[in-house]
C-alpha positions in Angstrom: 88.2 110.3 86.9 88.8 111.2 90.5 92.6 110.9 90.0 92.5 113.2 86.9 90.4 115.7 88.9 92.9 115.6 91.9 95.8 116.2 89.5 94.1 119.2 88.0 93.3 120.6 91.3 96.9 120.1 92.5 98.2 121.8 89.3 96.0 124.8 90.0 97.1 124.8 93.7 100.7 124.8 92.7 100.2 127.7 90.3 98.6 129.7 93.0 101.2 128.6 95.5 104.1 129.7 93.3 102.4 133.2 92.8 102.0 133.4 96.6 98.1 133.5 96.2 97.9 131.7 99.4 94.0 131.7 99.8 93.6 130.3 96.3 96.3 127.6 97.1 94.5 126.6 100.3 91.2 126.3 98.2 92.7 124.1 95.4 94.7 121.9 97.8 91.8 121.6 100.1 89.6 120.3 97.3 92.3 117.8 96.1 92.6 116.6 99.7 89.0 115.8 99.8 89.6 113.3 96.9 92.7 111.8 98.5 94.9 113.5 101.1 98.7 113.0 101.2 101.7 114.6 102.9 102.7 116.8 99.9 99.2 118.3 99.6 98.9 118.7 103.4 102.3 120.6 103.5 101.3 123.0 100.9 98.0 123.7 102.8 99.9 124.1 106.1 102.6 126.5 104.5 99.8 128.6 102.9 97.8 128.8 106.2 101.1 129.8 108.0 101.8 132.6 105.4 98.5 134.2 106.1 98.7 133.9 109.8 96.1 131.1 110.3 98.3 129.4 112.8 95.6 127.5 114.6 94.2 126.1 111.4 97.9 125.2 110.4 98.2 123.2 113.6 95.1 121.4 113.0 96.1 120.5 109.5 99.6 119.5 110.5 98.3 117.0 113.1 97.0 114.8 110.2 100.6 114.0 109.3 102.5 114.8 112.4 105.0 111.8 112.1 105.9 112.9 108.5 106.8 116.4 109.7 109.3 115.0 112.1 111.1 113.1 109.5 113.6 115.9 108.3 115.0 119.1 109.6 113.1 121.4 107.2 109.7 120.0 107.8 110.4 119.8 111.6 111.4 123.5 111.6 108.2 124.4 109.8 106.1 122.3 112.3 107.6 124.1 115.3 107.3 127.5 113.7 103.5 126.8 113.3 103.2 125.6 117.0 105.1 128.8 118.1 102.9 131.0 115.8 99.7 129.5 117.4 101.4 129.8 121.0 100.9 126.1 121.4 103.7 125.8 123.9 102.4 122.8 125.5 102.3 120.6 122.4 105.5 122.0 121.2 107.2 120.9 124.4 105.6 117.5 124.2 107.0 117.1 120.6 110.4 118.0 121.8 110.5 114.7 123.6 110.4 113.0 120.1 113.5 115.0 119.0 115.5 115.1 122.1 119.0 116.1 120.7 117.9 118.9 118.3 119.3 121.9 120.2 118.4 124.3 117.5 114.6 123.6 117.9 114.9 123.3 121.6 116.4 126.8 121.7 113.8 128.1 119.3 110.9 127.0 121.6 112.6 128.3 124.7 113.4 131.7 123.1 109.8 131.9 121.9 108.5 131.1 125.4 110.8 133.9 126.9 109.7 136.4 124.3 105.9 135.6 124.8 106.4 135.8 128.6 108.2 139.2 128.4 105.4 140.6 126.1 102.4 139.2 128.0 103.3 139.3 131.7 99.9 140.7 132.6 97.9 138.4 130.5 99.8 135.3 132.0 99.4 136.7 135.5 95.6 137.1 135.0 95.4 133.6 133.4 97.2 132.1 136.4 94.9 134.0 138.8 91.8 132.7 137.1 93.2 129.2 137.1 93.8 129.3 140.9 90.1 130.2 141.5 88.9 127.8 138.9 86.6 125.7 141.0 84.2 128.5 141.7 83.4 128.8 138.0 80.8 126.7 135.9 82.3 123.4 134.8 82.3 124.3 131.1 84.4 127.5 131.8 86.7 125.3 133.9 87.2 122.8 131.1 87.8 125.8 128.6 90.5 127.4 130.9 92.3 124.0 131.4 92.4 123.7 127.6 93.8 127.2 127.4 96.7 126.4 129.6 98.3 124.9 126.4 99.3 128.6 125.6 101.4 129.0 128.8 105.1 128.7 128.7 106.2 125.4 130.2 107.5 126.6 133.6 104.1 128.4 134.1 102.2 125.4 133.0 104.1 123.2 135.4 103.7 125.6 138.4 99.9 125.9 137.9 99.5 122.0 137.2 101.1 121.3 140.6 98.6 123.5 142.4 95.5 122.3 140.5 96.3 118.6 141.1 96.3 119.4 144.9 92.8 121.1 144.7 90.3 118.6 146.3 87.4 120.3 144.4 88.8 120.1 140.9 86.8 117.5 138.8 88.7 114.2 138.3 88.2 114.5 134.4 90.1 117.9 134.5 92.8 116.5 136.7 93.1 113.5 134.2 93.7 116.0 131.3 96.4 117.7 133.4 97.9 114.3 134.3 97.9 113.1 130.7 99.7 116.3 129.6 102.3 115.8 132.2 102.9 112.2 131.1 103.2 113.4 127.4 105.8 115.9 128.6 107.7 113.0 130.3 108.2 115.2 133.5 110.6 113.3 135.8 109.2 114.7 139.1 107.0 113.4 141.9 103.6 115.0 142.0 100.9 114.9 144.8 97.4 114.7 143.7 94.2 115.0 145.7 92.5 111.8 144.7 89.0 111.0 146.0 89.8 112.4 149.6 93.4 111.0 149.5 96.8 112.5 148.8 98.7 110.2 146.4 101.9 110.5 144.6 102.9 109.7 141.0 105.9 110.4 138.7 104.7 111.2 135.0 107.9 110.0 133.5 107.2 106.5 134.7 103.7 106.3 133.3 102.1 105.7 129.9 99.3 107.8 128.5 95.9 106.5 129.5 94.7 105.3 126.1 97.8 103.1 125.6 98.1 101.8 129.1 97.8 98.1 129.5 95.0 98.1 132.1 92.8 100.6 130.2 93.2 98.6 126.9 92.3 95.4 128.8 89.3 96.9 130.4 88.0 98.2 127.1 88.5 95.0 125.3 86.6 93.0 128.0 83.8 95.5 127.9 83.5 95.4 124.1 83.0 91.6 124.3 80.4 91.9 126.9 78.6 94.5 124.9 78.3 92.5 121.7 74.7 91.4 122.4 73.6 95.1 123.0 72.2 97.5 120.3 74.6 99.8 118.5 73.3 102.8 120.5 73.7 101.0 123.8 77.1 99.7 122.8 78.5 103.2 122.1 76.8 104.8 125.0 78.0 102.3 127.5 81.5 102.0 126.1 82.0 105.8 126.2 80.5 106.2 129.7 82.5 103.4 131.4 85.7 104.7 129.6 85.0 108.0 131.2 84.6 106.3 134.6 87.8 104.6 134.3 89.7 107.6 133.2 88.8 109.4 136.4 90.9 106.8 138.2 94.0 107.6 136.2 96.8 107.3 137.0 95.9 104.7 139.7 93.6 102.4 137.7 96.1 99.3 138.3 95.6 99.8 142.0 91.8 100.1 142.1 90.5 98.1 139.2 92.0 94.8 140.3 89.2 92.6 138.9 87.9 94.2 135.6 85.4 91.5 135.0 83.7 92.2 138.2 83.7 95.9 137.7 82.1 95.5 134.2 79.5 93.0 135.4 78.5 95.2 138.3 78.3 98.1 135.8 76.1 96.3 133.4 73.9 94.9 136.1 73.4 98.4 137.4 72.5 99.6 134.0 70.0 96.8 133.6 68.6 97.5 137.0 69.3 93.9 138.0 69.2 93.4 141.9 72.0 91.0 142.6 73.5 90.2 146.0 77.1 91.8 146.1 80.3 90.6 147.7 82.2 93.0 150.0 84.3 93.9 147.1 81.3 94.2 144.8 79.8 96.7 147.3 83.0 98.8 147.1 82.9 98.7 143.3 79.3 99.8 143.4 80.2 102.8 145.6 82.8 103.8 143.0 80.4 103.5 140.2 77.9 105.6 142.1 80.6 108.3 142.6 81.4 108.2 138.8 77.7 108.6 137.9 77.3 111.7 140.1 80.6 113.3 138.9 79.7 112.6 135.2 76.3 114.1 135.7 77.9 117.2 137.2 80.4 117.5 134.4 77.6 117.4 131.8 75.4 120.0 133.5 
């Protein structure tokens, strides 16, 4: 029954699509996708959204089948047209790393950035000015403005990122977001970051994204095993909280979390309010955990 219903919805969607009734097409294909989504349906939804100028929605939809859009020239061009339409220059540049030798698309992105820069000089200047005084704003606004950096042309994004990483007052979770984006851009350059009172250096091109890094995965798997006896609520709460703690150490987790088991045990003992005598290394870990707790509380205020 579901299959017949889906086929009927796709048929109606195709009829609307052929007549350029884009909103009707979005409705019928959208209903079909709720039964079972696939790339063919997704592509028709994305094209229809693109045709009516709903670029942000088209970006969101295309992300469900991103790899499929990179399989051939036609779909690839559609994908980058969508990102350019939404002024998603950050993700467009990150995707260029997956199609390194496609000069036509690289030029398309570069020309779009030049055009955007030429037509929005004042807006970009004001955005950069806001970002340079970011830390005097409430943390929610800071996070929003960091996310909005995705609309900056690449050169502007890199220049601002370099300055923000050096700011000792910018929250580590926001620095982590910038660092992650530089890693996805595969920028081959040494950056200096103000990291918990120290100036440290890293090269994004030599690093893996946090969520696929060996140490991060190792820590999460260890924690999951130790949380097996906890309730579902506690399991999710503690897993998410500790993951955020560890992400504040990115990209230097390997250098700091040298004994993951000890870190996790002290974290859980702290949660359970167990008074256990700590080694010198354990005291150092507890100090880190206290810092993270305060920083996360500040972030959630």
